[in-house]
Every structure is written in C-alpha cells, then in structure tokens.
C-alpha positions in Angstrom: -8.9 170.2 229.5 -6.4 173.1 230.2 -9.2 174.2 232.6 -8.4 177.5 235.3 -10.7 176.6 238.8 -11.5 179.2 241.1 -14.0 179.8 244.2 -15.8 182.7 244.4 -17.2 185.1 247.1 -20.4 186.0 248.4 -22.9 188.4 246.8 -23.1 191.6 249.5 -26.2 194.4 249.2 -29.6 194.0 250.5 -31.0 190.4 249.4 -34.5 191.9 248.8 -32.9 194.2 246.6 -30.6 191.8 244.8 -33.2 189.1 242.9 -32.5 185.4 241.8 -29.4 183.9 241.8 -26.7 186.2 242.1 -24.5 184.4 239.5 -22.1 183.6 240.1 -21.7 184.5 243.7 -20.5 181.0 246.0 -19.8 179.3 242.9 -16.9 177.0 241.7 -16.0 177.8 238.3 -14.1 176.8 235.7 -12.1 178.8 233.0 -10.5 178.2 229.6 -6.5 178.3 230.4 -6.1 180.2 227.1 -9.0 182.5 226.9 -9.7 182.9 230.1 -13.8 182.5 229.1 -16.2 180.9 231.5 -16.5 177.1 230.1 -19.0 175.9 233.5 -19.9 176.9 237.3 -21.6 175.2 239.9 -23.3 177.2 242.2 -23.4 176.0 245.9 -25.4 179.0 247.3 -28.0 180.4 244.7 -28.9 183.9 246.2 -26.6 183.3 249.2 -27.7 185.4 252.9 -25.2 183.6 255.6 -22.2 184.6 254.2 -21.9 180.8 253.0 -19.1 182.3 250.1 -17.7 179.5 248.0 -13.6 181.2 248.6 -12.1 177.1 248.7 -9.7 175.3 247.3 -10.9 172.2 245.0 -9.1 168.8 245.0 -8.3 167.6 241.6 -8.7 163.9 242.1 -9.4 160.4 239.5 -11.8 158.1 241.6 -13.9 154.8 240.9 -17.5 155.3 240.4 -20.1 152.6 239.8 -17.4 150.9 238.5 -16.0 153.7 236.0 -13.0 156.1 236.4 -14.2 159.7 236.5 -12.3 162.7 236.6 -13.5 165.3 239.7 -13.0 168.2 241.7 -14.2 167.5 245.6 -15.2 171.2 247.2 -15.6 171.5 250.4 -17.1 175.2 251.1 -18.6 177.0 254.1 -22.0 175.1 253.5 -21.0 172.5 255.0 -21.6 169.8 252.4 -18.7 168.0 250.5 -19.5 168.6 246.4 -18.5 166.1 244.2 -18.4 167.3 240.6 -17.6 166.2 237.2 -14.3 168.4 236.7 -14.8 168.6 233.1 -18.5 169.7 232.8 -19.5 170.4 236.3 -22.1 168.6 236.8 -22.6 167.4 240.6 -22.3 163.7 240.9 -22.8 163.1 244.3 -23.1 166.0 247.7 -22.3 164.3 251.2 -22.8 167.0 254.4 -19.6 167.0 256.7 -21.1 168.1 259.6 -24.5 168.0 262.2 -25.5 171.8 261.0 -25.4 171.2 257.0 -28.8 169.6 257.0 -30.7 171.9 258.6 -29.1 174.8 256.1 -29.9 172.5 252.9 -31.9 169.0 253.9 -30.6 167.7 250.4 -28.8 168.9 247.4 -30.8 168.1 244.5 -30.2 165.7 241.5 -30.1 169.1 239.6 -27.3 170.6 241.9 -29.5 172.4 243.8 -29.7 173.0 247.2 -33.7 171.9 249.2 -33.4 174.5 252.1 -34.9 174.0 255.5 -37.0 175.7 256.2 -35.9 178.7 258.8 -38.6 179.1 261.9 -35.5 180.1 264.9 -35.3 176.8 265.9 -32.9 175.7 262.6 -29.3 175.6 264.1 -26.9 176.0 260.6 -23.6 176.3 259.9 -22.5 179.7 261.1 -20.4 182.7 259.5 -17.1 181.1 259.6 -18.9 177.8 258.4 -18.7 174.1 258.5 -15.1 174.4 256.7 -13.5 177.4 255.5 -10.4 178.8 252.7 -7.7 176.6 254.8 -6.6 173.8 252.1 -8.3 170.5 252.1 -6.3 167.4 250.5 -6.8 163.4 249.0 -5.4 160.5 248.9 -5.5 158.5 245.5 -4.5 155.1 247.2 -6.5 155.3 250.5 -9.5 156.9 248.4 -10.1 159.8 251.7 -10.7 163.5 251.8 -9.2 165.1 254.7 -10.5 167.9 255.6 -10.8 170.8 258.9 -14.4 171.3 259.9 -16.1 173.4 262.5 -18.6 171.5 264.6 -20.6 174.6 265.5 -23.8 176.1 264.5 -25.9 179.0 264.5 -29.4 179.9 264.8 -29.8 182.5 261.8 -32.6 185.6 262.4 -34.1 185.8 259.4 -33.0 188.8 257.0 -34.8 191.9 257.1 -35.8 194.2 254.0 -32.2 196.1 253.6 -30.5 194.1 255.8 -27.4 192.1 253.4 -27.2 188.7 255.2 -29.5 187.2 257.6 -28.7 188.3 261.6 -27.4 185.7 264.0 -29.1 185.1 266.8 -27.6 182.3 268.6 -25.0 179.6 268.9 -25.5 176.4 270.0 -24.9 172.6 269.0 -25.2 170.8 272.5 -22.0 172.4 274.1 -19.6 175.1 273.1 -18.4 172.8 269.4 -15.1 171.8 268.5 -12.8 172.0 265.3 -11.4 168.4 263.7 -9.5 166.8 261.5 -12.2 164.2 259.5 -11.4 161.8 256.9 -14.1 161.1 254.5 -14.8 158.6 251.7 -15.5 161.2 249.0 -17.7 158.5 247.2 -20.2 157.0 249.7 -19.6 160.1 252.1 -18.9 157.9 255.1 -16.4 159.2 257.6 -13.9 156.9 258.5 -12.2 158.9 261.5 -12.0 162.4 263.2 -9.0 164.4 265.2 -10.4 166.5 267.5 -8.5 169.9 267.8 -7.7 171.4 271.4 -10.4 174.0 272.4 -8.7 177.8 272.7 -9.5 181.2 273.5 -6.0 182.4 271.4 -7.1 185.9 270.5 -10.2 185.7 270.5 -12.8 187.8 272.6 -16.8 188.7 273.1 -18.8 188.6 270.2 -15.8 187.0 267.8 -15.2 184.3 270.1 -19.1 183.0 270.4 -19.1 183.5 267.0 -16.3 181.0 266.5 -17.9 178.3 269.2 -16.5 179.9 272.4 -13.3 180.1 271.1 -12.4 177.1 268.4 -11.3 180.2 266.0 -9.3 179.7 263.0 -7.8 176.1 261.7 -5.0 175.0 259.8 -4.6 173.4 256.0 -4.3 169.6 255.3 -1.3 167.9 253.6 -1.3 164.4 253.1 1.2 162.8 251.9 2.2 158.5 249.8 3.5 157.9 252.9 0.3 157.8 255.1 1.1 160.8 256.8 -1.6 164.2 257.4 0.1 167.1 258.3 -1.8 169.5 259.6 -2.3 172.8 262.6 -3.9 174.0 265.3 -5.4 177.6 266.7 -2.4 176.5 269.6 0.3 176.8 267.2 0.5 172.8 267.0 2.3 171.6 264.0 0.8 168.0 263.9 1.3 164.7 262.3 -1.3 162.2 262.6 -1.7 158.6 260.9 -3.8 159.1 257.6 -5.5 155.5 257.9 -6.4 156.3 261.5 -6.5 159.6 262.3 -4.2 158.9 265.5 -1.6 161.5 266.5 2.1 160.8 266.3 4.1 163.8 266.4 3.8 168.0 267.2 5.8 170.9 267.3 4.8 173.8 268.9 5.3 177.1 266.5 4.8 179.5 268.7 1.9 181.4 266.6 -1.5 179.7 265.5 -1.7 177.5 262.0 -4.5 179.8 260.3 -5.2 178.7 257.3 -2.1 177.8 256.0 -1.1 173.5 255.1 2.5 172.4 254.8 4.2 171.6 251.8 6.7 169.1 251.1 9.7 169.2 248.8 13.0 166.9 248.0 16.1 168.7 248.6 20.0 167.2 247.8 18.9 164.2 249.1 16.8 165.2 252.1 12.8 165.3 252.1 11.9 168.5 254.1 8.2 169.9 255.1 7.7 173.7 255.6 4.4 174.9 258.0 3.4 178.7 258.0 2.5 180.6 261.0 1.6 183.5 262.5 5.3 185.5 260.6 7.3 182.3 260.1 8.5 179.5 258.1 9.0 176.4 260.2 11.1 173.8 258.0 11.6 170.2 259.6 13.7 167.6 257.2 14.2 163.7 257.0 18.1 162.2 257.0 18.9 162.1 253.2 19.4 158.3 252.5 
C-alpha cells in the first residue's frame, strides 16, 4: 500500500471562532509514501474542545474479522477508545471503550465513524487532559490476538467552553478515588479486556494542579513492547522497568532504572548471538542481555 501513517494534534484558538470539524486535527492520516499526498484520514474528535489530540502511534496488524483476514490499523488516542480501522481506506471497523470515562464523552462511535457525544451538564466525568491513554506506544501480539496499552483511569468534569476560550475549562477530577494507571490487554475484535496490571501510585515530580490533573500523582507512563516469547515490557512513573507475562499480566521481573520511564518503550535486538532489551529512562539508556546459545 506504500502508506505513511501519522497522528495529528488538536486544534487551537477559540472554539467559537473555528467553526466546523477543523480538518485534519485530532486525526489519523495516511499519506502516499512516494508523493506525500493525502490518501485518507480518520478524525477521532471533530471540533475538539477537550485537548483530545491524536498524536498516538498506530499499530499495523493483520486480524481475522468475520472469518476474513483484514489489514487494520489499531489506534488508541486520548479519547479512551480503541479504533480498529481498515488501513487501506481508513474506514472504521470497530471502536471499543478502554477506560470508564470514555463513554461519558461519547456514548458510542457511530457507523459513520463520528462520535455520538454525551451531553455535558456539569456531572459527566470525561477522560482528563492527559487522556485515557496518550503518546506512549502500545503493542500487539498476533499469536495471542491481544493489544497491549497503558491507560489512565482518571477523569475530569469539564466546564463548557465560553466564548473566546480555546478549550473547555477543568472543573474537578474524580473517579470514585484518586484514579490509577494500568497496563491492559484487549481483544481488538471484541473489545474485551483480558487482564490488567496496575502501576503503583506516584507523586514523582508532580505538585499542585499538575498532580491533580494527573490523577493525584499518577504522572506519565511507559510505552509497551511485546515479544513472541510471551513477555510484555513496560515502565512506570517510579522508574521501574517491568516484564509481565503477556497471557496473564502477572509481573515477572522489574529493575529500578533511577528515573521515571515516561513515554518510552523498550526495543529488543540480536547482537553477536545475544538477545538484548534496551529501555530509555531520564537521560539514561539501560541495556539487558540474555546469554547467547
């Protein structure tokens, strides 16, 4: 198909002055690899007023849907939904809520791909400014058919944007407690959550408003790398580099890197007969190696 896939940021400027959908913001776009021309786009949030940008990393996968093989893009931006898109055309195949607050923003995603918004009346708790998930990379295991992603189970009540405001203003955050971050595994076809590993709470480097907006000290989180051997690598706000069983989510091992693992995902490679796993945390790259055969 020779396509380049790219997630875009949210619109800016007063919401009442930028009428319409504000194409091509908060979208996944596909560009022709030879010419750079737009081949298709999928906009997750038309006329975004909640800072729900879509600069997330899509995962390209081959899945079976209705007994037929499909080439899809699995896309998990800040809205808290997992979008399953035909990666040749951009047509929506399915959308699944990954966090509790997602359906308080849009009760569902219509067959035309547009969100069916829930009316905001000052009581609905939506995914917060950091989103149900964010820019940290997710991963997919084709053998198990599981999509792995770090989510924030935190929500905020937004005040409606007033004339001249770029976004809706934050009123408060709540979700029956302080909220939490977690690594979750989903079946992208059914949307069923298979397991969850909760990261420990943390107040590292967060105070005041920033702490409140991140769910009382959740902070940012690590990306995900899955392997054919049945492992999922991730990291947390406390600086732990973690390996979990990809089938169950059970933590198997961790290493304290000394700095928060914010946004980065591990990479693995073979060098001189040894399999390496490397993670970035803070200003440090930490490399681990298994003994060679």
